[in-house]
C-alpha positions in Angstrom: 0.4 5.7 -32.9 0.4 7.7 -29.4 2.6 6.4 -26.1 0.6 4.6 -23.5 0.7 7.0 -20.8 2.3 5.8 -17.3 0.7 4.2 -14.5 2.6 5.4 -12.0 0.1 7.7 -11.0 -2.5 5.5 -10.3 -0.1 3.2 -8.1 0.9 6.1 -6.0 -2.5 8.0 -5.8 -4.7 4.9 -4.7 -2.7 3.5 -1.7 -2.2 7.1 -1.1 -6.5 7.3 -0.8 -6.5 4.4 0.8 -4.2 5.6 3.9 -5.7 8.8 3.7 -9.1 7.4 4.7 -7.8 5.6 7.2 -6.2 8.4 8.3 -10.1 10.2 8.3 -11.6 7.7 10.3 -8.0 7.7 12.5 -8.9 11.5 13.3 -12.6 11.5 14.2 -12.1 8.8 16.4 -9.5 11.2 17.9 -12.2 13.8 18.0 -14.8 11.8 19.6 -13.1 9.9 22.0 -13.2 12.2 24.8 -17.0 12.3 24.5 -17.5 8.5 24.1 -14.8 7.4 26.6 -16.8 8.6 29.4 -20.1 7.7 27.9 -18.4 4.1 27.9 -17.3 4.2 31.8 -20.6 5.6 32.6 -22.2 2.9 30.9 -20.2 0.1 32.4 -20.9 1.9 35.7 -24.5 1.9 35.8 -24.9 -1.7 33.8 -23.8 -3.1 37.6 -22.4 -6.1 35.4 -18.7 -4.6 35.2 -16.2 -5.6 37.8 -15.3 -2.5 39.4 -11.3 -3.0 38.9 -12.2 -2.9 35.3 -14.0 0.1 35.2 -11.1 1.9 37.2 -8.9 0.3 34.5 -11.0 2.3 31.7 -10.7 5.5 33.6 -6.9 5.4 33.9 -6.7 4.2 30.3 -8.4 7.1 29.1 -6.1 9.4 27.0 -5.9 13.0 27.8 -8.1 15.4 26.0 -6.1 17.8 24.9 -4.1 15.4 23.3 -6.7 13.1 21.7 -8.8 16.3 20.3 -5.3 17.9 19.0 -4.0 15.0 17.9 -7.4 14.2 15.5 -7.6 17.7 14.5 -3.9 17.2 13.0 -5.0 13.8 11.5 -7.9 14.8 10.1 -5.8 17.9 8.0 -2.9 15.3 6.9 -5.6 12.8 5.6 -7.5 15.7 4.2 -4.0 17.3 2.4 -2.9 13.4 0.9 -6.8 12.2 -0.2 -6.4 15.9 -2.3 -3.2 15.2 -3.2 -3.9 11.5 -3.9 -6.9 12.3 -6.2 -5.2 15.2 -7.9 -1.8 12.8 -9.0 -4.5 10.2 -10.0 -6.0 12.9 -12.6 -2.5 13.9 -13.3 -2.5 17.7 -12.0 0.8 18.7 -10.7 -0.1 20.5 -7.4 -1.0 17.0 -6.7 2.1 16.4 -6.4 2.8 19.4 -4.3 0.2 18.2 -1.8 1.9 14.5 -1.5 4.7 16.2 -1.0 3.9 18.6 1.8 1.9 15.9 3.2 5.2 13.7 3.2 7.5 16.7 4.7 4.7 17.2 7.8 3.6 13.9 8.0 7.6 12.1 9.3 8.1 14.7 12.3 4.3 14.5 13.3 4.2 10.7 13.5 7.3 10.6 15.8 5.6 12.8 17.4 2.5 11.3 18.3 4.4 7.9 18.6 6.6 9.5 21.1 3.3 11.2 23.2 1.1 8.0 22.8 4.0 5.6 24.4 5.2 7.9 27.0 0.8 8.2 28.1 0.6 4.5 27.6 3.5 4.4 30.1 1.6 6.5 32.1 -1.0 3.9 32.7 -0.6 2.0 36.0 0.3 -2.0 35.6 -3.1 -3.1 37.5 -4.9 -1.3 34.9 -3.2 -3.1 31.9 -5.8 -5.0 30.4 -2.9 -7.8 29.6 -0.5 -6.4 31.7 3.3 -6.1 31.4 3.5 -8.2 28.1 0.6 -6.2 26.2 1.8 -3.2 26.8 5.0 -4.2 25.5 3.6 -5.5 23.0 1.1 -2.8 22.2 4.3 -0.2 22.0 6.6 -2.5 19.7 3.0 -2.7 16.9 3.0 1.1 17.3 6.6 1.2 16.4 6.6 -0.8 13.6 3.1 1.1 12.3 4.9 4.3 12.6 7.9 2.7 10.9 5.8 1.4 7.9 2.8 4.4 7.7 4.5 7.1 9.5 7.5 7.2 7.8 8.3 4.2 5.8 5.4 5.6 3.1 6.1 9.4 2.7 10.2 9.5 2.2 9.2 6.7 -0.5 6.5 9.1 -1.9 9.5 11.6 -1.4 12.3 9.6 -3.4 9.3 8.5 -6.0 8.6 11.8 -6.8 12.1 13.3 -7.0 13.6 10.9 -9.6 13.9 12.6 -12.8 12.4 10.2 -14.9 9.4 11.6 -13.0 9.5 14.8 -12.1 10.2 15.5 -16.2 7.0 13.7 -16.7 5.1 15.5 -14.1 6.4 18.7 -15.7 4.0 17.9 -18.5 0.9 17.6 -16.5 -1.4 20.7 -16.3 -2.3 22.8 -13.1 -5.4 23.0 -12.3 -7.6 25.1 -9.9 -9.9 23.3 -8.7 -10.0 22.0 -5.1 -10.1 18.1 -6.7 
């Protein structure tokens, strides 16, 4: 009777697909933020129902266009890399592991850099433009730090550690290579 195949590829691949899906949404939002932010401020201004102070707060909180677009593009590339890698891991293709490792090695420093830049941008917003004041700003930064630690650093480190285990490397060595994209 043949051995039952291990289930860890699904346990690694499915969360990778979920994380990649969120990354794709986030990357698209980063690319579209400059377009929709201005449109939303214009809509608020033309409605006549929004206080001028709130419109000024929205204008002050707009992230720099270059950063938003650049971060969105990098996010899309990383999410696509993780998506393809995760699908290939589920299909037990060795290059899926390679793609996931590349994603992890790039995602860790990128997550730290993105958090630092976003924190700097957040700190540049005037206090009077902060919707929830200084306490809301601190809470937002703390939340961002936690998300960076868990998703931006923790998951990639876990993947790298998982794929470096000898038992896992031996199993991967028996997988086929695939020339297809997915």
